[in-house]
C-alpha positions in Angstrom: 30.4 10.2 6.8 26.9 9.5 5.7 28.1 7.6 3.4 30.5 5.4 5.9 27.1 4.9 8.2 25.0 3.5 5.6 27.9 1.2 4.7 28.0 0.3 8.2 24.8 -0.6 8.6 24.5 -2.9 5.4 27.7 -5.0 6.6 28.3 -5.0 10.0 26.9 -7.9 11.7 24.9 -7.9 15.4 26.5 -9.6 18.4 26.2 -13.2 18.7 23.6 -14.8 20.6 20.1 -16.8 20.2 18.2 -17.2 17.2 21.2 -16.2 15.5 21.7 -12.8 16.0 25.0 -13.2 15.0 24.3 -12.8 10.9 24.8 -9.8 8.6 21.8 -6.9 9.4 20.8 -7.2 6.3 19.8 -10.2 4.2 21.1 -10.6 0.7 19.5 -9.1 -2.1 18.4 -12.4 -3.9 16.8 -13.2 -0.2 14.7 -9.8 -0.1 13.8 -10.1 -4.0 12.1 -13.1 -3.4 10.7 -12.6 0.0 9.1 -9.2 -1.6 7.9 -11.3 -4.5 6.4 -14.3 -2.4 4.6 -11.4 -0.1 3.6 -9.3 -2.8 1.2 -13.0 -4.4 0.6 -13.9 -0.7 -1.1 -10.2 -0.4 -2.9 -10.3 -3.8 -4.4 -14.1 -3.2 -5.5 -12.9 0.3 -7.4 -10.0 -1.1 -9.0 -12.0 -3.7 -9.8 -14.7 -1.5 -11.9 -12.0 0.9 -13.3 -10.3 -1.9 -15.0 -14.4 -2.9 -16.3 -14.6 0.6 -17.8 -11.4 0.8 -19.0 -11.5 -2.8 -21.0 -14.9 -2.0 -21.6 -15.2 1.8 -22.2 -11.2 2.7 -23.6 -9.0 0.0 -24.9 -11.7 -2.2 -28.3 -10.7 -3.5 -27.5 -7.2 -3.1 -25.7 -6.3 -6.8 -23.1 -3.8 -4.7 -20.2 -6.9 -5.3 -19.1 -8.5 -8.1 -16.7 -11.9 -7.5 -13.5 -11.0 -8.6 -14.0 -13.5 -11.7 -17.0 -11.3 -12.8 -14.6 -8.3 -12.3 -11.8 -10.0 -14.2 -14.5 -11.0 -17.1 -15.6 -7.1 -17.0 -11.6 -5.7 -17.4 -11.6 -8.4 -20.7 -15.1 -7.1 -21.5 -14.3 -3.6 -21.5 -10.9 -3.3 -22.4 -11.5 -0.8 -25.7 -13.3 1.4 -22.9 -10.2 1.4 -20.7 -7.8 1.6 -23.3 -9.5 4.6 -24.7 -10.0 6.8 -21.3 -7.0 5.6 -19.4 -4.6 7.5 -21.4 -6.9 10.7 -21.1 -6.8 10.6 -17.3 -2.9 9.8 -17.0 -2.0 12.6 -19.1 -4.5 14.8 -16.6 -3.3 13.6 -13.6 0.7 13.8 -14.5 0.4 17.2 -15.9 -1.5 18.1 -12.3 1.2 15.5 -10.4 3.9 17.7 -12.1 2.5 21.3 -11.0 1.2 20.8 -7.9 4.5 19.2 -6.8 6.9 21.8 -8.7 4.6 24.6 -6.8 5.2 22.9 -3.8 9.0 21.5 -3.7 9.4 25.9 -4.7 7.0 27.1 -1.8 8.7 24.9 0.6 12.0 26.3 -0.5 11.2 29.7 0.2 9.1 28.7 3.2 12.2 27.6 4.5 14.7 30.5 3.7 12.0 33.0 4.5 9.5 32.0 7.7 7.8 35.0 7.4 6.6 34.0 4.0 5.5 30.4 5.5 3.6 32.5 8.0 1.6 34.5 6.1 1.1 31.8 2.5 0.8 28.7 4.8 -2.4 29.2 5.9 -3.6 30.0 1.9 -1.5 26.9 1.2 -3.9 24.4 3.6 -7.1 26.7 2.4 -6.3 25.0 -1.1 -6.0 21.9 -0.2 -9.2 21.9 2.5 -11.9 23.3 -0.2 -14.4 20.5 -1.0 -13.6 19.3 -4.4 -16.9 17.5 -4.5 -18.4 21.5 -4.6 -15.8 23.5 -6.3 -15.7 20.8 -9.3 -19.1 22.4 -11.1 -17.3 25.6 -11.0 -14.2 25.0 -12.2 -15.5 23.4 -15.0 -17.4 26.5 -16.1 -14.7 28.9 -15.3 -11.8 27.0 -17.0 -13.9 24.2 -19.6 -11.9 21.3 -21.4 -9.1 19.0 -19.6 -8.0 21.9 -17.5 -10.1 21.8 -14.4 -9.0 18.1 -14.3 -5.2 19.5 -14.1 -6.2 21.8 -11.3 -8.1 19.5 -9.3 -4.7 16.8 -9.5 -2.6 19.9 -8.6 -4.6 20.6 -5.4 -4.7 16.6 -4.4 -0.9 16.7 -4.3 -0.1 19.7 -3.3 -0.4 20.1 0.6 0.7 16.7 1.1 4.3 17.3 -0.7 4.3 20.9 0.7 4.2 19.3 4.2 6.8 16.5 3.3 9.1 18.8 1.5 9.2 21.6 4.2 9.9 19.0 7.5 12.6 16.7 5.0 14.4 20.3 4.6 13.9 21.4 8.5 15.3 17.7 9.1 19.3 18.6 8.6 22.0 18.0 10.4 22.6 21.0 13.1 25.8 20.5 12.9 26.6 20.5 9.3 24.2 24.0 9.3 26.5 25.8 11.2 29.5 24.4 9.5 27.9 26.2 6.1 27.6 28.8 7.9 31.3 29.2 9.3 32.3 28.9 5.9 30.1 31.8 5.1 27.3 30.2 3.4 23.9 32.0 3.6 20.5 30.5 3.8 20.6 29.2 0.2 24.1 27.9 0.8 22.9 25.9 3.4 20.0 24.9 1.2 21.9 23.3 -1.8 24.6 22.1 0.4 22.8 20.3 3.3 18.7 21.0 3.7 18.1 19.6 0.1 20.0 16.5 0.9 18.2 15.9 4.1 14.7 16.8 2.4 15.1 13.5 0.0 13.5 10.9 2.7 10.4 12.7 3.3 10.1 14.2 -0.2 9.5 10.9 -2.1 6.8 9.5 0.9 5.4 12.3 0.0 5.3 11.7 -3.5 4.3 8.3 -2.7 1.3 9.6 -1.5 1.0 11.9 -4.5 1.0 9.8 -7.3 -2.4 7.9 -6.4 -3.6 10.8 -5.1 -3.1 12.5 -8.6 -4.9 9.9 -10.4 -8.2 10.4 -8.0 -7.8 13.9 -8.4 -8.3 13.6 -12.3 -11.1 11.0 -12.2 -13.0 13.0 -9.3 -13.1 15.9 -12.4 -13.9 13.8 -14.8 -16.8 12.4 -12.6 -18.2 15.8 -11.7 -18.1 17.4 -14.9 -16.0 15.9 -17.4 -17.1 14.5 -21.2 -14.0 11.8 -21.4 -11.9 9.6 -19.1 -12.2 6.7 -16.5 -14.1 8.8 -14.4 -16.9 9.6 -17.2 -16.7 6.1 -18.2 -17.5 5.6 -14.3 -20.3 7.6 -13.8 -22.1 6.2 -17.1 -21.8 2.6 -16.2 -23.5 3.9 -12.5 -25.9 5.1 -14.6 -26.9 2.1 -16.4 -26.9 0.3 -13.1 -23.7 -1.7 -14.4 -22.0 -2.6 -11.3 -19.6 -5.3 -12.6 -18.4 -2.2 -14.9 -18.1 0.4 -11.9 -15.9 -2.4 -10.3 -13.7 -2.9 -13.3 -12.9 0.7 -13.8 -12.4 1.1 -10.4 -9.9 -1.8 -10.3 -8.3 -0.6 -13.0 -7.9 2.9 -11.9 -6.3 1.3 -8.9 -3.6 -0.4 -10.5 -2.8 2.6 -12.3 -2.5 4.2 -9.0 -0.5 1.6 -8.0 1.8 1.6 -10.7 2.8 5.5 -9.8 3.3 4.4 -6.2 6.0 1.5 -7.3 7.8 3.9 -9.9 7.7 6.7 -6.9 9.6 4.1 -4.4 11.7 2.3 -7.3 12.9 5.8 -8.3 13.6 6.9 -4.2 15.2 3.5 -3.9 17.8 4.4 -6.3 18.2 7.6 -5.9 18.9 7.5 -1.7 20.5 4.1 -1.0 21.5 5.9 2.2 18.1 7.3 3.4 17.9 4.6 6.3 20.6 5.9 7.8 19.7 9.2 8.3 18.6 10.9 11.7 14.9 11.7 12.2 13.6 15.0 11.7 14.4 17.2 13.9 12.1 20.1 15.6 14.3 23.0 16.1 13.1 26.0 18.3 14.9 28.9 18.2 16.6 30.8 21.5 15.3 34.2 20.5 11.9 33.1 19.7 11.9 31.2 23.2 13.5 33.8 25.1 11.1 36.7 23.6 7.8 35.3 25.7 4.3 34.1 25.3 2.8 37.2 24.6 5.0 38.3 21.7 4.5 35.0 20.1 1.3 35.5 20.6 1.3 39.0 18.9 3.4 37.3 16.3 0.8 34.6 15.5 -2.0 37.1 15.5 -0.4 39.4 12.9 0.4 36.8 10.5 -3.0 34.9 10.9 -4.8 38.6 10.1 -2.3 38.8 7.0 -3.2 35.3 5.9 -6.6 36.0 6.4 -6.2 39.4 4.3 -4.5 37.5 1.5 -7.0 34.8 0.9 -10.5 37.3 1.1 -7.8 39.6 -2.0 -7.0 36.3 -3.9 -10.6 35.2 -3.4 -12.0 38.8 -4.6 -9.8 38.9 -7.2 -10.6 35.4 -8.7 -14.2 36.0 -8.6 -13.8 39.8 -10.3 -10.9 39.4 -12.9 -12.3 36.4 -14.7 -15.8 37.8 -14.9 -17.6 35.4 -12.9 -21.5 35.9 -13.1 -22.3 36.8 -9.9 -25.6 34.9 -9.8 -23.1 31.3 -8.9 -19.6 33.0 -8.3 -19.9 34.7 -4.8 -16.8 36.9 -2.8 -16.4 37.1 0.5 -18.4 40.2 1.1 -21.1 38.5 0.0 -20.8 35.5 2.1 -20.0 37.9 5.1 -23.4 39.3 4.4 -25.7 36.2 4.2 -24.1 35.0 7.5 -25.0 38.5 9.2 -27.1 40.6 7.9 -31.0 40.0 6.7 -33.5 38.4 8.6 -32.7 34.9 8.1 -28.9 35.3 9.2 -29.3 34.1 12.8 -31.0 31.0 11.5 -28.4 30.3 8.6 -25.7 30.8 11.1 -27.4 28.3 13.5 -28.2 25.6 10.5 -24.3 25.6 9.5 -23.2 25.1 12.9 -25.6 22.7 13.9 -24.5 20.4 10.6 -21.2 21.4 11.0 -21.1 19.3 14.7 -22.0 16.5 13.0 -19.5 16.7 10.2 -17.0 17.0 12.9 -18.3 14.1 14.9 -18.3 11.9 11.8 -14.4 13.2 10.9 -13.3 12.6 14.4 -14.8 9.0 14.3 -13.2 8.4 11.0 -9.9 10.3 11.7 -9.3 8.2 15.3 -10.4 4.8 13.1 -7.3 5.1 10.6 -5.2 6.2 12.7 -5.0 3.3 14.7 -5.3 1.0 11.8 -2.1 3.1 10.3 0.0 2.9 13.2 -0.8 -0.6 14.0 0.2 -1.3 10.3 3.0 0.7 10.4 4.5 -1.1 13.3 4.0 -4.6 12.0 5.2 -3.3 8.5 8.6 -2.4 9.7 9.3 -5.5 11.9 8.8 -7.7 9.1 9.7 -7.5 4.9 7.4 -10.5 4.2 4.1 -8.4 5.8 5.4 -5.2 4.6 5.6 -6.9 0.9 2.0 -8.8 1.9 0.3 -5.7 3.3 1.2 -2.4 1.5 -0.4 -3.7 -1.9 -3.2 -3.8 -0.5 -3.0 -0.1 1.2 -2.1 1.3 -2.1 -4.9 -0.6 -3.6 -7.3 1.2 -0.6 -5.7 4.0 -1.3 -6.4 4.2 -4.9 -9.8 3.6 -5.2 -12.0 6.4 -6.6 -14.1 7.0 -3.3 -16.5 9.5 -5.4 -17.5 6.3 -7.0 -17.2 4.0 -4.3 -19.1 5.8 -2.3 -22.8 4.8 -3.0 -21.5 1.1 -3.0 -20.1 1.8 0.7 -23.5 3.2 2.0 -25.0 0.4 0.4 -23.0 -2.5 2.4 -22.7 -0.2 5.5 -25.9 1.7 5.7 -26.7 5.7 5.0 -25.4 6.5 8.4 -22.6 6.9 10.7 -20.5 3.9 9.9 -20.3 4.4 6.4 -18.8 7.5 7.1 -16.7 6.5 9.3 -15.4 4.1 6.7 -14.8 6.4 4.2 -13.0 9.7 6.3 -10.9 5.9 7.6 -9.9 5.2 4.3 -9.0 9.0 3.4 -6.8 9.0 7.1 -5.3 5.7 6.8 -3.1 5.9 3.4 -1.2 9.1 4.6 -0.7 7.8 7.7 0.8 4.7 7.1 3.6 5.7 4.4 4.6 8.7 6.9 4.9 6.6 9.9 6.5 4.0 8.0 9.0 6.1 6.6 9.1 7.8 10.2 10.1 3.9 12.2 12.8 3.6 9.6 14.3 6.9 10.5 15.7 6.0 14.0 19.1 7.0 14.8 21.6 4.4 13.6 23.7 4.3 16.4 20.2 3.9 19.0 19.7 1.0 16.9 22.8 -0.8 17.1 23.1 0.1 20.7 20.0 -1.8 21.3 21.1 -5.0 19.3 24.0 -5.1 21.1 22.2 -5.7 24.6 20.2 -8.5 22.5 16.9 -6.2 22.1 13.7 -7.8 20.6 12.2 -6.3 17.7 9.4 -4.6 19.4 11.4 -3.6 22.6 13.3 -1.6 19.7 10.2 -0.5 17.9 8.7 0.9 21.8 12.4 2.4 22.9 13.7 3.7 19.9 11.6 3.4 16.6 8.2 4.8 17.7 9.5 8.5 19.5 11.6 8.8 16.3 8.3 8.5 14.5 6.4 11.1 15.9 7.4 13.7 14.1 5.9 12.0 10.8 3.0 11.1 12.7 2.4 14.8 13.3 3.4 15.8 9.7 0.7 13.2 8.4 -1.9 14.4 10.9 -1.5 17.7 9.3 -3.0 16.1 5.8 -5.0 13.1 7.0 -7.0 15.5 9.9 -8.6 18.0 7.2 -8.6 14.7 4.6 -11.0 13.1 7.1 -12.9 16.1 7.2 -13.1 15.9 3.5 -14.0 12.2 3.4 -16.8 13.1 6.0 -18.2 15.6 3.6 -17.8 13.3 0.9 -20.0 10.7 2.6 -22.7 13.2 3.6 -23.0 14.5 -0.2 -23.2 11.3 -1.8 -24.9 9.2 0.9 -26.1 9.9 4.3 -28.2 13.2 4.1 -27.0 14.8 6.8 -24.1 16.8 8.0 -22.2 20.0 6.1 -21.9 18.0 3.1 -25.6 17.6 2.5 -26.4 20.9 3.1 -24.4 22.6 0.4 -25.6 19.3 -2.0 -28.9 21.2 -1.1 -27.8 24.1 -1.5 -26.1 23.3 -4.9 -29.3 21.9 -6.2 -31.4 24.5 -4.8 -29.6 27.0 -6.7 -28.6 28.4 -3.3 -25.3 30.0 -3.8 -24.9 32.2 -0.7 -25.5 29.1 1.5 -23.1 27.0 -0.7 -20.1 29.3 -1.0 -20.6 29.8 3.1 -20.5 25.9 3.7 -17.3 25.8 1.4 -15.9 28.9 3.4 -16.7 26.9 6.9 -15.3 23.7 5.8 -12.1 25.7 4.8 -11.6 27.4 7.8 -12.6 24.8 10.0 -10.1 22.4 8.3 -7.4 25.5 8.5 -8.1 25.6 12.2 -7.4 22.0 13.1 -4.0 22.5 10.8 -3.0 24.9 13.6 -4.3 22.3 16.2 -2.3 19.8 15.1 1.0 22.2 15.1 0.2 23.4 19.0 -0.3 20.0 20.0 3.0 18.9 18.3 5.5 20.7 20.2 5.1 19.7 23.8 4.3 16.3 22.9 8.0 16.0 21.1 9.2 18.0 23.8 8.0 15.0 25.8 9.7 12.2 24.0 12.9 13.9 23.1 12.1 14.6 19.5 12.8 18.4 19.5 16.0 19.4 18.8 16.3 23.1 21.2 
């Protein structure tokens, strides 16, 4: 049935009308390929022109942005250095990508079959993503040594993104098909194998596209904060020698590698699921049993699983410190953090300091998230209405996502100042890419019948977008918010740590340099708890919004 729908979409002509609307719904592959190449060339040319103008007229004399010609010369001059270090970083990123995505897919399968397990472990998964990498990387280097910390950081960078995407895809399965499997005696795992896995592929590949640049960045951050080899180490050496051109050359080279990973994943996805655009959007199912049991039952159940999640997190944290025999001077347990914040003569002052710094970080992250989300949604709506715009703009977006922010943050601070603007830019960059990819996927998952009906009434592209595609993309927008909102918080912490001298990020930096490890771990715990709370808040807002716009299946 899916194949028939896909074939109809590919070959069925639209109704005749103005502007040649009677032509086939999809252009010939040769023309599509030609348009994509032209758009990609235009996109690259546009980047180079803007880059040249900024370097010559805006940042001239500041020694923070070389011209494109200077960076290309730096790429050639440092080709041996790049070749020697690229293989190391790629190997670390590939291992992290494999382990992080494999664990995420397996856990998503368990979650969809056993919701109680999801309720107990999901917050732990969020916590692993929400921990500020810049603060925990030195600890991982002490614990593991060698290349393992970089692999772990790369895996952490992709884990939650793929878990959320895979979970949403598994739950987007057609309800009739699931009922049919049940009617023939199939169980939960039978439904997964026969229906849910196939329905999850579009969302999975959307997540994997995001994961490709993320894994590379995770490996580079690990090298930057405690490695002895790799592109991250080469970058920090260039910064320490004030060689700005080499910094940009390494960043551009890393962006190109990340872009290749994104393109390769997209290509595999296109060949693996040519029917994907004909699939219905993700449906959010609310069971009648859960609906009928009342708010008190649901609140009690949520509270029970929250307590269970906290207990599991505390046990694993304590076990991590105790079983690995970490030095208690720098490795703190939950009990240590609790005592620091609740006992002693300075506990009240410490709590007050953390809360005041957290307020600054939340303000910075909120502005960055809003800025990045608005730009991403506008860009996604433009991309889906024009293949030329898509081919022109998406390479720019991939490059933007692929820039190693941990190395470029000081340069961004020099360009925009060490204040709110630079933090907003960094948090916006972190927010922009996952939101763009997921919303584009959501806009393209609009029901085929609804699209055909709108075309039959000669509706314009923008009316189809507003009436059909935007409501269909709301589940994808909320899925991206689960990643982007905590990500914006981590982006704000990164900017504060490296440049602004304000907020919780700077508080953790100060604590680290002064060997105040109780304060450092308290800051990490605070950021993690707030990120989990933001994730939960997105879930609370999601259901009523989707019900209002008809995106929830009863």
